[in-house]
N, C-alpha and C positions, 0 to 999 in steps of 0.2 A: 488606547488603540492596541488591539491584539497583534502579536507578531508571529507569522508563520515562517518557520525556518526551513529553507531549501538547502539541503546539504550537497555540495559538490555539483552544482547545476552544470559546470563545464564537463562533467562526465556522465551525468544521469539525466538525459533528456531525449531518449529514443522515442519515436512515435508521437512526438509532440505531448508528452505527458506532463509538461510543466502547466498545461491547461488544467490539470487536476486542481491546482492552487487557484487558478484564475476562477473557476466555477465555485470552488469553496468559498473563496472571498466574496463572490457575488451573493452566495446564499446567505452569509453572515450580514452582508450589507442590506439585504431584504429585510432583516429585522433590526436594523439600526446599529449594527456593529461595525465599526471601521477596523480594517486590517492592514497590515504592512508585510510585504514579503521581504525577508532578509536572505539574501543569497550568501551563504557561507562557502568560500573557496579555500582550497588548500594552502594558499599563501597567508590566510587570515589567522589572527588569534583565536584561541579556542572559543566556540560560541557561548553566549551567556544563556545557557539552557533554562535556568529558573525564570528567565524573561520570556520564554516561548509559551505559545498556545498550541502549537503544533510542530513537529519535526517531520520532514518529508525527505525520503530517499527515491529518486526516480530511476526509471529502467537504465540499464548499463550493460555493456557487453562484458562477457565473461573475463576477458583480459583486464578491461578497465576496472572491473569490480575489485580486482586485487589492489589496484592503485587506490580506489576509494577506501577500501578496508584499512590500508596502511595509513591513510590520511585521518581517519576518524578513530583509530585504535587508541591513540593517547588519551581520548575522553570517553573510552567505552564504559569505565566505571561510573561516569556521570550519567551516560545514557541509560545504563541499567537502573540506576537510582531513580531518575526521572520517570522511566516507565513503571517502576513499581509504585511511584507516587501518583500514577494516573495521568501523566502527560501523554495526550494523543499522539500516535506516531503512525506514519503510513509509509510502508515500503512496497514498491510496485516493480514488476518485471524481475529481472535477475537480482536487483538489489534486496529482494526478499530473503536471499540467502545471507545477508549480513546479519539478520536478527538471530539466526540459530547458533549453535555451539560450535559447529565445524562444517567445513565444506571438503568433500572427498572428490579429488579430480579423477579423471579417467585412468590415470596411470597409478592410482592408488595414494597419492601424495595427499596428506591431510593438512588443511589450513585452518588454524583456529579463527573462528568468526567472533562476533561481539557477545554471544551468549546471552542475549536478552531473554530469549525463550529457549525451551529445550528442543532438541532435534538436530539433525544434520541433513545437509544437502548433498546428495549423491549424484554426480554427474555421470551421464551415460554416452555411449558412442552416437546415438541418434537423438535428433532434437524432436520435441513435441511441438508442432505448429499447427495452429487452426483455431476455429471459434470455440467458445465454451459457454456453457450455461451451468449455474449452480444454484443451490438452494441455501439460504440463511434463514432459518425460522420461518419458513413458508413465503420468503420474498426471493425472487429470482434475480440473479445477478448475470449480466452478460459481459463478455470480455473476449480478448484474443490472447493465446498462448504462443510464445515462441521462446523456448527455453530448453536447456540441455540437462537440467537437474529435476530431482523430485525430493522434497523434504520427507525424510523418514524418521521414525521414532520420535516424532513431535507430539505435543499435546494440543488441545484446543483447536481443532480444524476450523477453518472459517466457513467453508462451503461443503455442501454434500453434492457431489457430480451428478448433473442430470444429462449433460451431453458434452462430448468434445475430447475427453482423455480417458484412459483405461482406469486410472486411480479413482477410488471412491470418494476421496475428499481432495480439497484444494486449499492451500493457504493456511494461515494461522491467525487466530483471534484470540488475544489474551488481554483482558482489561481494556484499555483503550488503544492497544497496539494492534494493527492489521498488517500482516505481510502477506502478499498475494503476488503470483506470477502474472497476474491479469493486467494487460494493458488496454488501450482503446482510444483515449484514456478512460480508465475505469470509472472515474467519478463524473465525466461527461456523459458516458453512456448509460450510467445508472443514477438518475436523479434521487431515488430514494436512498442510496448509499451516501451520496453527497450530503444529503439533509440529516441522516443518521450521524455522520461525522461531525457536522456542524452542531448538532445537539450534544454530542459528547463534549465538544469544546465548550459550549454554553453551560452545561451541567457542572463542569469542573470549575468554571469561575464564578458560577452563581448556582450552588446545589439546590436551592429552594426556589428558584425561579420557574415560572410556568413556562412550558415549551411552546414555541410558536405554532400557529396553523400555517402551513406552507401553501403557497398558491402554485398551481400547475403552469408549466409554460411549454414551449415547444419542444423541450428536451424530453418531457414525458411522453409526448406523442411519438417522438423518435425511438424512445425506449420500447414502447408497445409494439411498434413495427418490427424492430430488431428481435425482440423475444419471440414474436409470433412466426416470423420467417424462419428463425432457427429451429423452433418446434416443429414446423412443417418438415424441415430438413431431417429432423430426428426420426420421422415417421417413414421415411423412404427407405 
């Protein structure tokens, strides 16, 4: 049974984004893979990361982000090592800031982050709030942005912006790590991304296995409606 580690669910569950794990588990169940969601909380011993198939950090407020960061900092080296080894990781909402090297607050204070990927999250006075469309190798991602920061000086952007924010890119994709401000929840709104992440998990545990042929469901139809409606809004 594969273990999906949910880090600090008591802090990082804005917008119902815990359903990212629910739909990911459903995708894996579709191809006969059983999963268990392991909720790691601040009072628990350090998580057994070599036992994980995925590590997930969900959306959190900027204040609680610092609490989350303090909770996971003791095993930051282990997180970096596992990411380098290909362990899939997903950071959504403001939790995306955990993955970079540092966070710069509006007063100029610099907070060291986990440093799993290069870059720094710079907070601004005004928030970015609204719908978003981005492109990843010809595939469109739809999500919602509500954040105060923008990642700068980072490598490996996840999405090329199509609609919704002034920045040309959004998020970070390095190896099997995806850090994105997008909520929605992003794996619920984007079935292709959910299946992409499921395949990355499968490839890691069975590199030579043939990838499944996925069947479409109601989420695919909902995705098409969302993307088409946002594209219409772009043209106004």
